C-alpha positions in Angstrom: -28.2 -12.3 -46.3 -29.0 -14.5 -43.0 -24.9 -14.3 -42.1 -25.6 -11.0 -41.8 -28.2 -11.3 -40.0 -26.5 -13.5 -37.3 -23.7 -10.7 -37.6 -26.3 -7.8 -36.7 -27.3 -9.9 -34.0 -24.4 -10.8 -32.4 -23.4 -7.0 -32.6 -26.6 -6.2 -30.7 -26.2 -8.4 -28.1 -22.7 -7.8 -27.5 -24.2 -3.6 -27.6 -27.5 -4.5 -25.3 -24.5 -6.3 -22.9 -22.9 -3.2 -22.1 -25.8 -0.8 -22.2 -27.5 -2.7 -19.9 -23.9 -3.0 -17.4 -23.6 0.8 -17.8 -27.3 1.7 -17.1 -27.2 -1.0 -13.6 -24.1 0.3 -12.1 -24.1 4.0 -13.6 -25.9 5.5 -11.6 -23.6 4.6 -8.4 -20.6 5.8 -10.4 -19.0 9.4 -8.7 -16.2 11.9 -9.4 -13.9 12.5 -6.9 -12.3 15.8 -7.0 -10.0 17.1 -4.5 -7.7 19.8 -3.1 -4.3 19.3 -1.8 -1.5 21.6 0.1 -1.3 25.2 0.2 0.5 28.2 0.0 0.4 31.2 -1.7 0.8 34.3 -2.3 4.0 33.9 -2.3 5.6 31.4 -0.7 4.2 29.0 -3.8 3.5 26.3 -4.9 -0.6 26.8 -4.4 -2.9 24.0 -4.2 -3.1 21.3 -6.2 -6.6 19.8 -7.3 -6.7 16.2 -8.5 -9.8 14.0 -10.0 -10.5 10.2 -10.3 -13.8 8.2 -9.7 -15.6 6.1 -7.1 -18.4 3.8 -7.1 -21.0 3.8 -4.1 -21.5 0.8 -2.6 -24.1 1.3 0.4 -27.2 3.6 0.3 -26.0 5.6 3.7 -22.9 7.2 1.6 -20.0 4.8 1.4 -17.8 4.8 -1.3 -15.2 2.9 -2.0 -11.8 4.8 -4.6 -8.2 4.0 -4.5 -6.2 5.4 -1.9 -4.4 7.3 -4.3 -6.9 9.1 -5.2 -7.3 11.1 -2.3 -4.1 10.7 -0.7 -2.6 13.9 1.0 -6.4 15.6 0.1 -7.2 18.5 2.4 -10.7 18.8 0.6 -12.9 15.7 -1.0 -16.2 16.6 -3.5 -18.0 14.2 -4.9 -20.5 14.4 -8.1 -23.1 11.9 -8.9 -24.4 11.3 -12.9 -27.9 13.4 -11.6 -25.2 16.3 -10.9 -25.6 16.5 -7.3 -22.2 17.5 -5.5 -21.1 17.2 -1.7 -18.4 17.2 -0.1 -17.2 13.8 1.5 -14.8 12.8 4.5 -12.0 9.7 3.8 -13.0 7.3 6.6 -9.7 4.7 5.9 -7.3 4.4 3.6 -4.8 1.5 3.0 -2.1 2.3 -0.1 -0.8 -1.1 0.2 -4.0 -2.0 -1.1 -4.3 1.4 -3.3 -8.1 0.8 -1.7 -9.8 3.9 0.8 -13.2 4.4 1.6 -15.2 8.0 1.6 -18.4 8.6 3.0 -21.1 11.4 2.5 -24.0 12.4 4.6 -26.5 11.6 2.4 -28.9 8.6 2.8 -31.4 6.9 0.0 -28.1 7.0 -2.7 -28.1 4.7 -5.4 -25.8 1.9 -5.3 -23.7 -0.7 -6.9 -23.4 -4.4 -6.2 -20.2 -6.0 -5.5 -19.6 -9.2 -6.4 -16.7 -11.6 -5.4 -17.9 -14.1 -8.0 -15.5 -15.8 -9.5 -13.6 -14.4 -12.8 -12.6 -16.0 -16.0 -10.1 -14.8 -18.5 -12.1 -13.5 -21.3 -15.1 -12.6 -19.9 -16.8 -9.0 -20.8 -16.1 -6.3 -18.3 -17.0 -2.9 -19.0 -15.4 0.6 -16.9 -17.0 3.3 -15.7 -15.4 6.5 -14.8 -14.3 10.1 -15.7 -10.9 10.0 -17.6 -9.4 13.7 -18.2 -12.5 14.8 -16.4 -15.1 13.6 -18.8 -17.2 12.8 -16.6 -19.1 9.7 -16.8 -17.9 7.9 -19.7 -18.1 4.1 -20.5 -15.5 1.8 -22.0 -15.8 -2.2 -22.7 -12.7 -4.9 -22.6 -12.1 -8.4 -21.3 -10.5 -9.5 -18.4 -7.3 -10.3 -19.8 -5.7 -12.2 -16.5 -6.1 -12.6 -13.1 -3.4 -12.8 -10.1 -1.1 -9.7 -11.4 1.7 -8.6 -9.5 2.1 -4.4 -10.2 5.0 -2.9 -9.0 4.1 1.2 -7.1 7.7 1.7 -5.5 10.7 0.8 -4.4 9.6 -2.4 -2.7 6.3 -1.9 -3.1 3.8 -3.8 -5.1 -0.2 -4.6 -5.9 -0.9 -8.1 -5.8 -3.6 -10.0 -7.2 -4.7 -7.9 -10.0 -7.4 -8.6 -12.7 -5.5 -6.6 -16.0 -8.0 -6.2 -18.6 -7.9 -4.4 -22.3 -11.0 -2.3 -20.9 -9.2 1.5 -22.1 -8.1 2.9 -18.7 -6.9 6.6 -18.8 -6.3 9.2 -15.7 -9.2 10.0 -14.0 -10.8 6.8 -14.7 -8.6 5.5 -11.2 -11.2 5.2 -8.7 -14.0 3.3 -10.3 -15.7 0.3 -10.9 -15.2 -2.7 -13.4 -18.3 -4.3 -13.6 -19.8 -8.0 -15.4 -22.3 -7.6 -17.9 -24.8 -7.8 -15.0 -23.4 -4.6 -13.5 -22.2 -5.8 -10.2 -18.7 -4.4 -9.8 -15.6 -6.9 -10.1 -12.9 -4.7 -9.2 -11.8 -1.2 -8.8 -9.5 0.5 -11.5 -5.9 1.1 -10.6 -3.5 1.7 -12.8 -2.1 1.2 -15.9 1.4 0.5 -17.8 1.7 3.8 -19.5 4.0 2.5 -22.6 2.0 -0.1 -23.3 -1.6 -0.6 -25.2 -4.7 -2.2 -23.6 -3.0 -3.0 -20.6 -5.0 -2.3 -16.9 -5.2 -3.2 -13.8 -8.1 -3.3 -11.3 -8.4 -4.2 -7.7 -10.3 -7.3 -7.5 -14.0 -6.8 -5.4 -12.4 -9.8 -2.9 -9.6 -7.6 -1.9 -11.8 -4.9 -1.8 -14.1 -6.6 0.8 -11.3 -6.9 3.2 -10.0 -3.4 3.3 -14.2 -2.7 3.8 -14.1 -4.3 6.9 -10.3 -3.3 8.4 -11.6 0.2 7.8 -14.9 -0.1 9.0 -13.4 -1.7 12.3 -10.7 1.1 13.1 -13.4 3.6 12.2 -16.0 2.0 14.6 -13.4 2.2 17.3 -12.0 6.0 16.4 -15.4 7.1 16.8 -16.3 5.1 20.1 -13.2 6.0 21.6 -13.6 9.9 20.8 -14.8 12.3 24.1 -18.0 13.3 21.3 -18.7 9.7 19.7 -18.5 11.8 16.4 -17.1 11.3 12.8 -17.2 14.8 10.6 -15.9 17.1 8.1 -15.4 20.1 7.1 -18.6 21.6 5.3 -19.2 25.5 4.3 -22.3 27.1 5.2 -25.4 27.6 3.0 -25.7 31.7 3.1 -29.3 31.2 3.6 -28.4 30.0 6.7 -26.3 32.5 7.4 -28.2 34.6 7.3 -31.2 33.5 9.4 -29.3 32.9 12.5 -27.1 35.8 12.3 -24.2 33.4 12.0 -20.8 35.0 12.2 -19.0 32.0 11.0 -19.0 30.3 6.7 -18.5 27.1 8.1 -18.9 24.1 10.3 -18.3 20.3 10.9 -20.8 18.2 9.2 -21.4 14.9 11.3 -21.0 11.8 9.0 -21.9 9.3 11.9 -23.0 9.6 15.7 -21.7 6.4 17.4 -25.0 4.8 19.6 -24.5 5.7 23.2 -21.6 8.2 22.4 -21.9 11.8 24.0 -22.8 13.2 21.2 -26.0 10.2 20.8 -26.9 10.7 24.4 -27.1 14.5 23.5 -29.5 13.4 21.2 -27.3 14.9 18.2 -27.1 12.9 14.8 -25.9 12.5 11.1 -26.2 15.6 8.8 -26.2 18.0 11.6 -23.6 20.6 11.5 -21.6 21.7 14.8 -20.7 25.5 15.1 -19.5 26.0 18.3 -18.6 24.4 21.6 -19.2 26.3 24.8 -19.3 29.8 22.4 -15.7 28.7 20.7 -16.2 28.2 16.7 -15.5 25.4 15.4 -15.4 26.0 11.1 -13.0 22.9 10.6 -12.3 18.8 12.0 -9.2 20.2 13.2 -10.3 23.4 14.8 -13.2 20.6 16.8 -9.9 19.0 17.6 -8.0 21.4 19.1 -11.3 22.9 21.1 -12.1 19.2 22.9 -8.4 19.2 23.6 -8.5 22.2 25.6 -11.8 21.5 27.3 -11.0 18.0 28.5 -11.6 17.3 31.7 -14.6 19.8 32.0 -18.5 19.7 31.3 -20.8 19.8 30.4 -20.6 21.2 27.3 -23.3 23.8 25.7 -22.9 22.5 21.9 -24.1 24.3 18.7 -25.7 23.5 15.7 -27.5 23.6 12.6 -30.5 21.5 11.5 -33.0 21.6 8.9 -31.4 25.7 8.7 -31.9 26.3 12.0 -29.4 26.6 15.2 -29.9 24.8 18.2 -28.3 24.4 21.6 -28.1 20.9 23.6 -25.9 20.5 26.6 -23.3 17.4 26.4 -21.3 15.5 28.8 -18.4 14.2 27.1 -16.7 11.1 27.3 -13.3 10.5 29.4 
């Protein structure tokens, strides 16, 4: 009888470890949906949809995922476990490490802790993600090996990977591999499709390096821009279109505004939606770039934007 009780206690402890890990990290795991390509009708092949996972690592909306999840995407949407969906921009990507950083313009988000603490073979880990679109699934296993190398193409490979027997499937890519404390120790990246229990994750130590490089490049790009901003394509709410009598249905949502940049000097801030520059509509980031190039050397510019659903105008002096 005591043996059976001991077995139940051991199983309960194992279950509680997994439950605790999922509860700590789960709220920060996102589903990532992408749109790629175009054409039709009928030049084929038409737009393609992609699915993956990611994890929020800062409350101001930075998200880690795999580079291959967002490669070639012209539209990225993230969905939280609480059902909120929002557009995301790709701040940067390093395919050689299969890592990318996304950003959404929403603050106060749940965050998972990143941990680069030493790992041990046999250590219990939990994967959280969206395998085959089955939202926010949890699987458990152990770390099978460390410092693995995985060929990814001719002359290409991923190094220093974590090998795990935790079940990983398409759609899990980019999601977190967490320890029993719910700390992210890796980002799931690949499987060996002809084997069982052969999954791989990029360790958090590598993710830290990638985050640092992407953040530095991104800050430099913003500071050198004429406006000092980063943004993404964003549809306008029907209520805002009607209330402001707008003729356009999209604008550029500001993700970041560089301190002391031209946009900041004009009192623009993250979350504003650019509508037009000098009465030239900017419904996409690409359109914004073209308008900025066309107006280079002139100024100040009259900027039209939405804030809290109301259309506003400011005068902006672009950086040289």
